[in-house]
C-alpha positions in Angstrom: -37.3 4.6 7.5 -35.0 2.6 5.2 -36.6 -0.6 3.8 -35.2 -3.4 5.9 -35.6 -6.0 3.1 -32.4 -4.9 1.4 -28.9 -3.5 2.0 -26.8 -1.1 0.1 -24.0 -3.8 -0.2 -26.5 -6.1 -1.9 -27.0 -3.6 -4.6 -23.3 -2.9 -5.0 -22.8 -6.6 -5.6 -25.6 -6.8 -8.2 -24.4 -3.7 -10.0 -20.8 -5.0 -10.0 -21.9 -8.2 -11.7 -23.7 -6.2 -14.4 -20.7 -4.0 -14.8 -18.6 -6.9 -16.1 -20.6 -6.7 -19.3 -18.2 -4.2 -21.0 -16.3 -4.0 -24.3 -12.6 -4.6 -24.6 -11.9 -0.9 -24.3 -12.5 -1.2 -20.6 -9.5 -2.7 -18.8 -10.9 -2.4 -15.2 -14.7 -2.4 -15.0 -17.1 -1.3 -12.3 -16.5 -2.9 -8.9 -13.0 -1.5 -8.1 -12.0 1.9 -6.6 -11.6 3.3 -10.2 -12.3 2.1 -13.7 -9.7 2.0 -16.4 -10.0 2.4 -20.1 -7.5 1.7 -22.8 -5.8 5.0 -24.0 -6.7 4.3 -27.6 -10.4 4.6 -26.6 -9.9 8.4 -26.4 -8.2 9.1 -29.7 -7.2 12.7 -29.9 -8.6 13.8 -26.6 -11.2 13.4 -23.8 -14.4 15.3 -23.5 -16.2 15.3 -20.2 -19.8 16.3 -19.4 -22.0 15.9 -16.4 -25.8 16.3 -15.8 -28.4 15.2 -13.3 -32.0 14.3 -12.9 -33.7 15.4 -9.7 -36.9 13.4 -9.1 -39.8 15.8 -8.5 -38.0 18.5 -10.4 -37.0 17.1 -13.8 -39.4 14.2 -13.7 -42.6 13.4 -11.7 -42.3 11.6 -8.4 -43.9 8.4 -9.7 -42.0 8.2 -13.0 -40.7 4.8 -14.0 -37.2 4.4 -12.4 -35.9 2.7 -15.5 -37.0 5.8 -17.5 -35.3 8.1 -15.0 -32.1 6.2 -15.4 -32.4 6.3 -19.2 -33.1 10.1 -19.3 -30.1 10.7 -17.1 -27.8 9.1 -19.7 -29.6 10.5 -22.7 -29.3 14.1 -21.7 -25.6 13.7 -21.4 -25.5 12.0 -24.8 -27.2 15.1 -26.2 -24.3 17.1 -25.0 -21.9 14.7 -26.8 -24.0 15.2 -30.0 -23.6 19.0 -29.7 -19.8 18.7 -29.8 -19.9 16.3 -32.8 -18.2 13.7 -30.6 -18.5 10.0 -29.9 -19.4 8.7 -26.4 -16.9 6.3 -24.8 -17.9 5.6 -21.2 -20.4 6.6 -18.4 -20.2 7.0 -14.7 -23.3 7.4 -12.5 -24.0 8.3 -8.9 -27.4 8.3 -7.1 -28.7 9.5 -3.8 -31.9 7.7 -2.9 -34.9 8.5 -0.7 -34.7 5.8 2.0 -38.2 4.7 1.3 -37.3 3.5 -2.2 -37.4 -0.2 -2.6 -34.7 -2.5 -3.8 -36.7 -3.2 -6.9 -36.9 0.5 -7.6 -33.1 0.9 -7.2 -32.5 -2.1 -9.5 -34.8 -0.7 -12.2 -33.0 2.7 -12.0 -29.7 0.9 -12.5 -31.1 -1.1 -15.4 -32.1 2.2 -17.1 -28.6 3.6 -16.7 -26.8 0.4 -17.6 -28.8 -0.6 -20.7 -28.9 2.9 -22.1 -25.2 3.4 -21.7 -24.5 0.1 -23.5 -27.0 0.9 -26.3 -24.9 3.9 -27.2 -21.5 2.2 -26.8 -20.7 4.2 -23.6 -20.7 1.5 -21.0 -21.4 2.3 -17.4 -18.0 1.7 -15.8 -18.5 2.9 -12.2 -20.2 5.3 -9.8 -21.6 5.5 -6.3 -24.8 4.9 -4.4 -25.9 6.7 -1.3 -29.1 6.6 0.8 -29.8 9.7 2.8 -31.8 9.7 6.1 -34.6 12.1 5.0 -37.7 10.1 4.2 -39.3 11.3 1.0 -36.4 13.6 0.4 -35.2 14.2 -3.1 -33.8 11.3 -5.2 -30.9 12.6 -7.4 -29.3 10.8 -10.2 -26.0 12.3 -11.6 -24.3 11.0 -14.7 -20.8 11.9 -16.1 -20.0 10.9 -19.6 -16.7 10.6 -21.4 -16.4 11.1 -25.1 -13.8 11.6 -27.8 -13.7 13.7 -31.0 -15.4 11.8 -33.9 -13.5 13.8 -36.5 -10.2 12.3 -37.7 -8.4 15.6 -37.1 -9.7 15.9 -33.6 -12.0 18.8 -34.2 -15.0 19.3 -32.0 -17.8 21.9 -32.2 -18.3 24.5 -29.5 -20.9 27.3 -29.0 -18.4 29.8 -30.2 -17.5 30.6 -33.8 -20.6 31.9 -35.6 -20.0 34.7 -38.0 -22.2 37.5 -39.4 -24.3 36.1 -42.2 -24.2 32.5 -41.0 -27.4 30.6 -41.2 -29.1 29.3 -38.1 -30.5 25.8 -38.5 -32.1 23.2 -36.3 -32.8 19.5 -36.5 -36.2 17.8 -35.9 -39.2 19.6 -34.6 -39.7 21.8 -31.5 -42.3 22.1 -28.8 -44.5 19.8 -26.8 -41.7 17.8 -25.1 -43.2 18.4 -21.7 -46.8 17.7 -22.6 -48.6 16.0 -19.7 -50.4 12.7 -20.0 -47.6 10.9 -21.8 -47.6 13.1 -24.9 -44.2 14.6 -24.0 -41.0 12.9 -25.1 -38.5 14.3 -22.6 -38.1 11.0 -20.8 -37.1 9.0 -23.9 -35.7 10.9 -26.9 -33.1 10.0 -29.6 -29.9 11.9 -28.8 -28.6 13.2 -32.1 -25.1 11.7 -31.8 -25.0 10.4 -35.3 -26.6 13.6 -36.7 -24.0 15.8 -35.0 -21.2 13.7 -36.5 -22.9 13.6 -39.8 -23.3 17.4 -39.9 -19.6 17.9 -39.2 -18.7 15.5 -42.0 -21.0 17.1 -44.5 -20.4 20.7 -43.7 -16.8 20.5 -42.5 -15.3 23.9 -41.8 -18.6 25.6 -42.8 -20.1 24.3 -39.6 -19.1 27.0 -37.1 -20.9 26.4 -33.8 -23.5 24.1 -32.3 -25.6 23.5 -29.1 -28.3 21.1 -28.0 -31.7 22.4 -27.2 -32.4 21.6 -23.6 -33.8 24.9 -22.2 -35.7 26.1 -25.2 -35.0 27.8 -28.6 -35.1 31.2 -27.0 -32.5 30.7 -24.3 -30.2 28.3 -26.2 -30.2 30.6 -29.3 -29.1 33.4 -27.0 -26.3 31.2 -25.7 -25.0 30.7 -29.3 -25.3 34.4 -30.1 -23.6 35.5 -26.9 -20.7 33.1 -27.3 -20.0 34.7 -30.7 -20.8 38.2 -29.7 -23.6 38.5 -32.3 -27.4 38.7 -32.5 -29.9 36.4 -34.2 -33.0 36.9 -36.3 -35.4 33.9 -36.6 -38.4 33.6 -39.1 -41.3 32.1 -37.2 -42.7 30.7 -40.4 -39.6 28.6 -40.9 -39.5 27.1 -37.3 -40.4 23.4 -37.5 -43.1 23.2 -34.8 -44.5 20.0 -33.5 -48.0 19.4 -34.8 -50.7 20.9 -32.5 -48.2 23.3 -30.8 -47.7 27.0 -31.3 -44.6 29.1 -31.7 -44.4 29.8 -27.9 -44.1 26.0 -27.2 -41.4 25.7 -29.8 -39.5 28.7 -28.3 -39.7 28.0 -24.6 -40.7 24.4 -23.8 -37.1 23.1 -23.7 -36.1 19.4 -23.5 -36.4 19.0 -27.3 -32.8 17.8 -27.3 -32.4 18.8 -31.0 -29.3 20.4 -32.4 -29.1 24.2 -33.1 -26.1 25.3 -35.2 -24.4 28.0 -37.2 -23.3 27.3 -40.8 -22.0 29.4 -43.6 -23.2 26.9 -46.2 -26.7 25.6 -46.8 -27.1 22.4 -44.7 -28.6 19.2 -46.2 -32.4 18.8 -45.8 -31.8 15.8 -43.6 -29.2 13.7 -41.9 -29.8 10.1 -41.1 -33.5 10.6 -41.8 -33.7 13.6 -39.3 -35.0 16.8 -41.0 -32.7 19.9 -40.9 -34.3 23.3 -41.3 -32.8 26.8 -41.7 -34.7 29.1 -39.4 -32.7 32.3 -39.3 -29.4 34.1 -39.5 -26.7 35.6 -37.4 -26.3 39.4 -37.6 -24.3 42.2 -35.9 -26.1 43.7 -33.0 -26.6 43.5 -29.3 -24.7 40.4 -28.1 -27.2 37.6 -27.3 -30.3 39.3 -28.7 -32.7 37.0 -30.5 -35.7 38.4 -32.4 -38.5 36.3 -33.8 -39.9 37.9 -37.0 -43.1 37.1 -38.9 -45.5 37.8 -36.1 -47.8 40.8 -36.0 -45.2 42.4 -33.9 -41.6 41.2 -33.7 -41.0 39.3 -30.5 -37.7 39.3 -28.6 -37.3 35.7 -27.3 -33.8 35.5 -25.8 -35.4 35.5 -22.3 -37.9 32.8 -23.1 -37.2 29.2 -22.0 -36.7 27.1 -18.9 -34.6 28.2 -15.9 -34.3 26.4 -12.6 -34.7 29.6 -10.7 -38.1 30.5 -12.1 -41.5 29.3 -11.0 -42.1 27.8 -14.4 -39.9 24.8 -13.4 -43.0 23.2 -11.9 -44.2 22.6 -15.4 -41.7 19.8 -15.8 -43.3 18.0 -12.9 -46.5 17.7 -14.9 -44.9 16.0 -17.8 
């Protein structure tokens, strides 16, 4: 049954008050039927992305609600980073289990609101619903608006890699889902500044990019498939989190690092984040990704996290 100590309208009032804390780029903030942003906020175009966090699927049932809200925004910001774009505004919706308390809902909102403000993408609207299924799934969905960061309006996509391009990655991979608090998937630094920095340094030599949310194997396959190429990766060059092995680096997912194709050698770091060349693009079966340097070469384009596989339960342990 729904907690009788609070009403949905009470939360709407509270969220509306917080929504007034917005920059001048927002003409009409949260609290109306729609928000309105000044047109100059979008520069040369509008990019739109959406993602969600399902409690019990992407995070454990007893996860801190503020952390849930934060993750819901961060994973969208990671998509912005992959496009070498700059976030502008955020909209969020949530469907709550009716047994959630008002305090729980307020902490969820705090995670959404504070994280969006931190990255200059204020929460400008959304919706709240409470379903009638006790202990049913709580779902938090976030939509983010962004604009190209490059002066000429260029954004990066997954397409554009060429034969001979280098495959490079930021940060370290593996262990993001480690149980007992060792994992970082609830609170990670989205590489927005790094994506913009890579585009500025490499320019036209930066051909394609993706963020690593489902594992190096699957996401490398997506880059290769988009450009109708294959990829070879050297296992000895993959930057693996200390204490983890190559399988964790390849298939754990939720690293939220950037994987990209470049025809020029990238800098060794951007904004203090290490950048490592791990392989190359080659002609071959579209989407094929081979990991070399093992006793036997390993095909890894099928390795990673997929919602339709039993392995999804691994995220509930993190």
